[in-house]
N, C-alpha and C positions, 0 to 999 in steps of 0.2 A: 199575819203576813211579818215576814222578817223587817228586822230593822233596817237591814241595807236597802232592801225594795222601797223603803216608805219615804227614806231619806232622798234616795235616786230621784224617786217618781215625785216628790214635792219640791225638787230641783235645788236641795242642800249639797252642795260639794262635800264630795265623802273622801276619806282618808283607809285604806287599806294597806295591811302589811302582810308579812309572810314567815310562816315558821316552819320548820321542816322536822318532822318524828324523829325519834331515836333510831339509832341501828341498833336497836335492842328492847330493852321493857323497862328499863330506868328513865322515868319521866322527868326527872328534876333539870335538866339543861333545857328541855322545852317548857317548862313551866316557868323559868326563870326567864327567858325569852319572851313567853307570853305576858310575862308579869310587866316588864320593860316596854313592851309595844303597846299595852293595853290602853294605858291612858291619852295616846294620842291616835289610836286607830278606831274608826267603827265598825271593823271586821277583821279577820286575818284568815288570810288564805291558808290551808294547809294542803303540803304537797303529797304528791301520791309517788312513791319510788323517783324523788326526783334524779334526774340524768342517770334515769333506767339505773339506778343502783337501790340494793335494799336497806328499805328501813320500814317501822313499822306503819300500818295501814294507813293511811288517810281517815278511813271510817271512824278506827278506834282513838285514832289522835281527836278526830275533830270532836267525838262525843266527849273528849278528856279536857278540853279545850271548853267546849259548851257548859262543863259540869264546873269549870272557874270562873264563868259568867260570862264569858265572852263568845263573841258570834263568830261561828268559823262558816268560812266558804271552804267545803268540800270538793274536793277536784278528784277525777275520775278520769286515768287514761285509758285508752280501747289497747292500749300494748298487750295488759297483762290478762287479759278478759277475754272470754267469748261472748257472744249476746246474752247466754241465759244467766253467767255471773254477773254482767254489768247490770241488767234488769234488777237479779236478785240484790246487789248491793244497793241499788237505787230504792228498792222497797226499804232496806234494813236501814238506810239512810233517814228515810222521812219517818222510819218508826222510832229511832232514837234522838228525834226532834232536830235534825239537820234541815235547814230549809232554804240552804242556797247551795248550788251545785256550779262549779265549772267544769265542761267537759272539754278535754284535750286528746288528741290523738296520741301524743307520748313521743319520746325518742327512741331512737333504734337502739336496741338491748347490746348491741356490738361496741358502744361507746360507755356502757357502764360495768357495775364490776363485776358482772355474771356475764359475760360476752358470748358465753356459749349459751346462753337463756333462747329460747323461740319466742318470736315477738308473735303476738296472735294477730293482732289489727283484724279482727272478724268484722268490725265496724271502723267507721270514723267521728269524727268530734260531730261532725252535722248530723248523721245518723243518729248519733247518741244523743244528741238534742231532740230531735224529732221522737226521739223514745220518752226521753223525761216529758216532754210537751203532752205527748198521749196518755201516759200515767197521770199527768194532771189532770186530764179529761176522763181517767177513769177505764184505761184499756191499756193492755200489753202490747208490745210492738205486733204481735198475731191478728190484733182486734178484738182480743175476748177480755170480756169484764174484769174486773178488777177487785176483790171485795174490800174495799177500801185505797181510794187515788190517793195523790198526791198534789201536795201545791208548790211545786219547787221555783223558786227564782232562778232562772236558767241564765248562766253567762257561758262567755268561751275567750277563746285567744283573740287577737287581732295584731298584724304585724305592719302599720303604719308605714316604715322605713323599706320595706320589703318590695323589687320591682318585679314585673312588671306591676305599677298599681292597679290596672284594668283587669287584673287575672285576681289579684288580691280583693278589690272592690266585689267581683263575681262570688268569691268565696264568702266573703262576709252577707252580702245579699241572699247566698243560699243557707246561711245560719240562720239569719231571721228569720226568713220563711220556715224554717224547722223549729221556730221556738226561742231564738237567743233573746234576750232581753237587754245585757248588758254585756260590755266586752272589756277584757282586761290587756291592755299592749304589752309585746316587747318593749323592752328600755326604749327609751326615747332620749336621741341626743339632736336631731332634727324638728325645730317646731313647725317650719313650714311644711313637713310631712303632716306633723300631726293635725294641724289645722286642715289642711286635706284631706284629711280622714274624718275628722269630724265634722265638716261641712259634707260631706258625702253621707255619713249615716245618719245626721241630725233628721233628717224628712224622713228616715226611715222608723222612729220615734223610739230607738232605742239610746242607750248612755254607754259613755266612754271613760273609761278608766286609764289613766294613763301611766304607764311604768317608770320609775325611776330607779335603774340599779345604782348603788354608790362601788364607785369604782376605786375599791381599797388600795390598791396597788398594781405595780406595771405585771406580775402575774396575771390579774383578772381581765387586763387589758389583751394578753396574750391568749388567755382562756376565750373571750368571749371572741374574738377575730377568729380563734382557729374552730371553736365548736358550735359554735351557734347561727346556725344557718339565717339567711335573712338579716343579719344583724353585722355592724361594723363600727369600733370604735374609732370616730373620725380622728384624722390626724392632729387636728389642734387640741382635742382634750386626750387623747393618748402621750400628746407633748406637756401638756399641763400637770398628769401624774406622774410622766417619767423624770422629770426635770423637779419634782419638787423636793424641798428638803425632807418635808413630812410629807408622804402621799398622801395616808388615811386622811388628814385633816384639809389635804386639796380635794378629796373627794368628797368629803362633808359639803366644804364650798361651792361645789361645783354641783352636786345635789340640791343644795337650798337654792340656787338659781333657776337651775330646772323647775324646781316646785313652784317658784314664783312665777314662770312664764305658763306654766301648766293650769295656774289657777285662772290665766286669762282665757283659756282656750276649752279645756274639758270639761267633763262633770265631776271628775274625782281625780284622786293620783292613788298608786300605787307603790309604794316603796319595799325593795328588797336590799337592807340594811347591810347581807353579807357580813355579819355578827357582828356590825357597829351597830349594835340594837341601842346602846345607850346614848347614842348622837341623834335618835331620831326626832326626838324635839326641836332640838336645834336646824335642821334639815326642813322640818314642816313649818316652824316659826320664820324662817328667814335669814337666822341669825349665823347660820354655819360657814 
């Protein structure tokens, strides 16, 4: 059983972080980030061509992080692969010792560094979760028996601040029915909406890890508001960052406040430091 699963199912508040594989084969920067985050995190998400831009595969990077003694959460997007490749990579992930998987549909490739790439989207994240669940039960998506199955702890994304909420809740319920056992949320700014989401999913028996994005500069505010569907940085938050003499320091203080609130609501926190890896300790202990 993965440590992440064990901790969440025992009721312990968990902390996850996020690392991006390199745009190339030099792992030095990724390893440095892992070493900074590892003392504070129970597991690390490994993104999969984030922002629809080229990076080393999440599969290879997750294995490299596991070899460093840290538990990875292997991310798999539906954007870049058809159902054969997705299933093959799931089998490879389990064979390489990766026990946690976060399934996501993926960003539009037109927003990335290869805008002419063809988005595959053969499946969506709910269908991919169902495939992972089937593999846990020893079969492929066609119902054929596997010679050796899996036992993934299956996660997916949740968007508590997106409206209309009833549409979001219906999607969450579909993902749970497909096999999802934990959710990591998009960045949270409205704690009342996070509470609404947690109250709605608790009866379903799943766990919620709430996202905290370190808004380190006015440029990040603009990027979020322009590019992340279903998410807007509220004016009072944007004003704090824009008016601060040191926006990065103000972002750390804001993130620490958010973590304190999340500890009273959710099952864990997912910190996205955007390069401020050295400040994660301050964010988590509330001294930011």
